[in-house]
Structure formats: C-alpha cells, structure tokens
C-alpha positions as YAML, in Angstrom:
chain: A
units: angstrom
residues:
- id: 1
  name: MET
  ca: [-10.44, 0.35, -5.60]
- id: 2
  name: ILE
  ca: [-10.39, -2.76, -7.72]
- id: 3
  name: LYS
  ca: [-7.58, -3.60, -10.21]
- id: 4
  name: VAL
  ca: [-6.80, -6.92, -12.33]
- id: 5
  name: ILE
  ca: [-3.08, -7.64, -12.25]
- id: 6
  name: ASN
  ca: [-1.71, -10.85, -13.91]
- id: 7
  name: GLY
  ca: [-5.12, -12.26, -14.15]
- id: 8
  name: LEU
  ca: [-5.98, -11.81, -10.57]
- id: 9
  name: LYS
  ca: [-8.53, -9.39, -9.17]
- id: 10
  name: TYR
  ca: [-7.37, -7.27, -6.05]
- id: 11
  name: ASP
  ca: [-10.26, -5.56, -4.52]
- id: 12
  name: THR
  ca: [-9.96, -3.47, -1.35]
- id: 13
  name: THR
  ca: [-13.69, -3.84, -0.45]
- id: 14
  name: LYS
  ca: [-13.02, -7.89, -0.12]
- id: 15
  name: ALA
  ca: [-9.62, -7.87, 1.11]
- id: 16
  name: THR
  ca: [-8.55, -7.49, 4.95]
- id: 17
  name: LYS
  ca: [-6.85, -4.19, 5.68]
- id: 18
  name: ILE
  ca: [-3.91, -5.00, 7.62]
- id: 19
  name: ALA
  ca: [-2.56, -1.56, 8.54]
- id: 20
  name: LYS
  ca: [-2.40, 2.23, 7.29]
- id: 21
  name: TRP
  ca: [0.45, 4.61, 6.90]
- id: 22
  name: GLU
  ca: [0.75, 8.02, 5.89]
- id: 23
  name: ASN
  ca: [3.86, 10.06, 5.46]
- id: 24
  name: SER
  ca: [4.39, 13.45, 7.36]
- id: 25
  name: TYR
  ca: [3.66, 15.76, 4.33]
- id: 26
  name: GLY
  ca: [0.05, 17.53, 4.46]
- id: 27
  name: SER
  ca: [-2.44, 16.21, 1.66]
- id: 28
  name: SER
  ca: [-1.95, 19.52, -0.23]
- id: 29
  name: ASP
  ca: [1.94, 18.81, -0.54]
- id: 30
  name: PHE
  ca: [3.11, 17.17, -3.83]
- id: 31
  name: GLN
  ca: [5.11, 14.56, -1.71]
- id: 32
  name: TRP
  ca: [2.21, 13.34, 0.44]
- id: 33
  name: CYS
  ca: [1.13, 9.81, 0.15]
- id: 34
  name: MET
  ca: [-0.96, 7.34, 2.00]
- id: 35
  name: GLU
  ca: [-0.86, 3.47, 1.79]
- id: 36
  name: SER
  ca: [-2.94, 0.52, 3.13]
- id: 37
  name: LEU
  ca: [-1.67, -2.97, 3.24]
- id: 38
  name: TYR
  ca: [-4.20, -5.49, 2.56]
- id: 39
  name: VAL
  ca: [-4.37, -9.47, 2.37]
- id: 40
  name: THR
  ca: [-6.67, -11.25, 0.08]
- id: 41
  name: ARG
  ca: [-8.81, -14.36, 1.34]
- id: 42
  name: SER
  ca: [-6.37, -16.64, -0.70]
- id: 43
  name: GLY
  ca: [-3.35, -14.94, 1.26]
- id: 44
  name: ARG
  ca: [-2.01, -12.49, -1.48]
- id: 45
  name: TYR
  ca: [-0.71, -9.17, -0.30]
- id: 46
  name: PHE
  ca: [-1.22, -5.78, -1.90]
- id: 47
  name: VAL
  ca: [-0.86, -2.11, -1.15]
- id: 48
  name: CYS
  ca: [-3.38, 0.34, -2.27]
- id: 49
  name: GLY
  ca: [-1.75, 3.74, -2.30]
- id: 50
  name: ARG
  ca: [-2.52, 7.28, -3.21]
- id: 51
  name: GLY
  ca: [-0.30, 10.45, -3.37]
- id: 52
  name: GLY
  ca: [0.77, 13.72, -4.70]
- id: 53
  name: ALA
  ca: [2.46, 14.74, -7.85]
- id: 54
  name: LEU
  ca: [5.86, 13.87, -6.44]
- id: 55
  name: SER
  ca: [5.04, 10.75, -4.83]
- id: 56
  name: ILE
  ca: [5.45, 7.23, -6.31]
- id: 57
  name: TYR
  ca: [1.46, 7.51, -7.04]
- id: 58
  name: SER
  ca: [1.66, 10.25, -9.20]
- id: 59
  name: GLU
  ca: [-0.07, 10.02, -12.70]
- id: 60
  name: PRO
  ca: [0.63, 12.16, -15.88]
- id: 61
  name: CYS
  ca: [-1.85, 15.00, -16.60]
- id: 62
  name: GLY
  ca: [-1.45, 17.31, -19.63]
- id: 63
  name: ASN
  ca: [1.79, 18.46, -21.19]
- id: 64
  name: ASN
  ca: [4.66, 16.95, -19.27]
- id: 65
  name: ALA
  ca: [2.80, 17.55, -16.06]
- id: 66
  name: ARG
  ca: [2.06, 14.90, -13.09]
- id: 67
  name: GLY
  ca: [-0.90, 15.17, -10.81]
- id: 68
  name: GLU
  ca: [-2.12, 13.09, -7.70]
- id: 69
  name: GLY
  ca: [-2.75, 9.54, -8.36]
- id: 70
  name: SER
  ca: [-3.46, 6.00, -6.90]
- id: 71
  name: LYS
  ca: [-2.71, 2.61, -7.69]
- id: 72
  name: ILE
  ca: [-2.46, -0.92, -6.16]
- id: 73
  name: ILE
  ca: [1.08, -2.77, -5.85]
- id: 74
  name: VAL
  ca: [1.19, -6.53, -5.47]
- id: 75
  name: LEU
  ca: [3.63, -7.73, -2.62]
- id: 76
  name: THR
  ca: [5.16, -10.93, -1.61]
- id: 77
  name: GLU
  ca: [4.56, -12.09, 1.95]
- id: 78
  name: GLU
  ca: [8.30, -10.97, 2.37]
- id: 79
  name: GLU
  ca: [7.79, -7.75, 0.99]
- id: 80
  name: ALA
  ca: [4.58, -7.16, 3.04]
- id: 81
  name: LEU
  ca: [6.41, -7.80, 6.24]
- id: 82
  name: SER
  ca: [9.22, -5.35, 5.10]
- id: 83
  name: TRP
  ca: [6.47, -3.01, 4.48]
- id: 84
  name: CYS
  ca: [5.16, -3.25, 8.07]
- id: 85
  name: GLU
  ca: [8.73, -3.03, 9.57]
- id: 86
  name: ASP
  ca: [9.72, -0.02, 7.46]
- id: 87
  name: ARG
  ca: [6.60, 1.86, 8.55]
- id: 88
  name: GLU
  ca: [6.97, 0.92, 12.08]
- id: 89
  name: ILE
  ca: [3.59, -0.90, 12.43]
- id: 90
  name: ASP
  ca: [2.94, -2.07, 15.74]
- id: 91
  name: SER
  ca: [4.21, -5.69, 16.64]
- id: 92
  name: ASP
  ca: [0.84, -7.06, 17.83]
- id: 93
  name: THR
  ca: [-0.48, -6.33, 14.21]
- id: 94
  name: ILE
  ca: [2.52, -7.68, 12.50]
- id: 95
  name: SER
  ca: [2.19, -11.00, 14.76]
- id: 96
  name: GLU
  ca: [-1.44, -11.28, 13.77]
- id: 97
  name: TYR
  ca: [-0.51, -11.57, 10.06]
- id: 98
  name: PHE
  ca: [2.83, -12.94, 9.77]
- id: 99
  name: THR
  ca: [4.78, -15.75, 11.47]
- id: 100
  name: ILE
  ca: [7.44, -14.24, 13.60]
- id: 101
  name: GLU
  ca: [10.34, -15.91, 15.47]
- id: 102
  name: ASP
  ca: [11.65, -14.92, 18.84]
- id: 103
  name: ALA
  ca: [15.14, -13.45, 18.74]
...
C-alpha cells in the first residue's frame, strides 16, 4: 500500500516491517482488524491496517453503511513503541528497533 501524507510517501514495499498484530476476531467478523508496524529508511514509523465494518479501518459504502477498509496511520517513535507494548510484541523485536533502558 502506498499513501502520501503531509507531502511524504509511505510505501509498505519499501519500508521495513517491524511487527504484525491481529485481534482475536475472525476475518469475517465486523470487528476484525490486522495491523503491521513499519519504519521507513528515514526513520519514520507508520501502521498499515485493515479491518471490518466496526473497526477503525472501516470505510463508508452506500447509504449510511460501512464496510471493510484499510489505511496508513503515521506514528511518532513514542507512539510506535507504545503500539508494540500495547500489542505485546516480543522484547527482542522492540529492542532491535527502539532504544530501551534497563529498569
């Protein structure tokens, strides 16, 4: 997927995929969603997501209806790290892409 946001091109084929997450709903459920976190060569983070009619990725279709959709969401480095923590991405992956201090 390619999307231009604020004059910058975000391209899933050119960025590095850090992690993938999918919720517990099946792909035929309206609440289903799948997200992948990417980082560009210039260090910008983004999520490419897809989901059902009741997910944050839904898109309008027809008269007051919503259907499956997809989009790219730009994240700051802090938001990308929070995305990983919220989705319980393994610590080795997190440490590979983010600076993590010992407790």
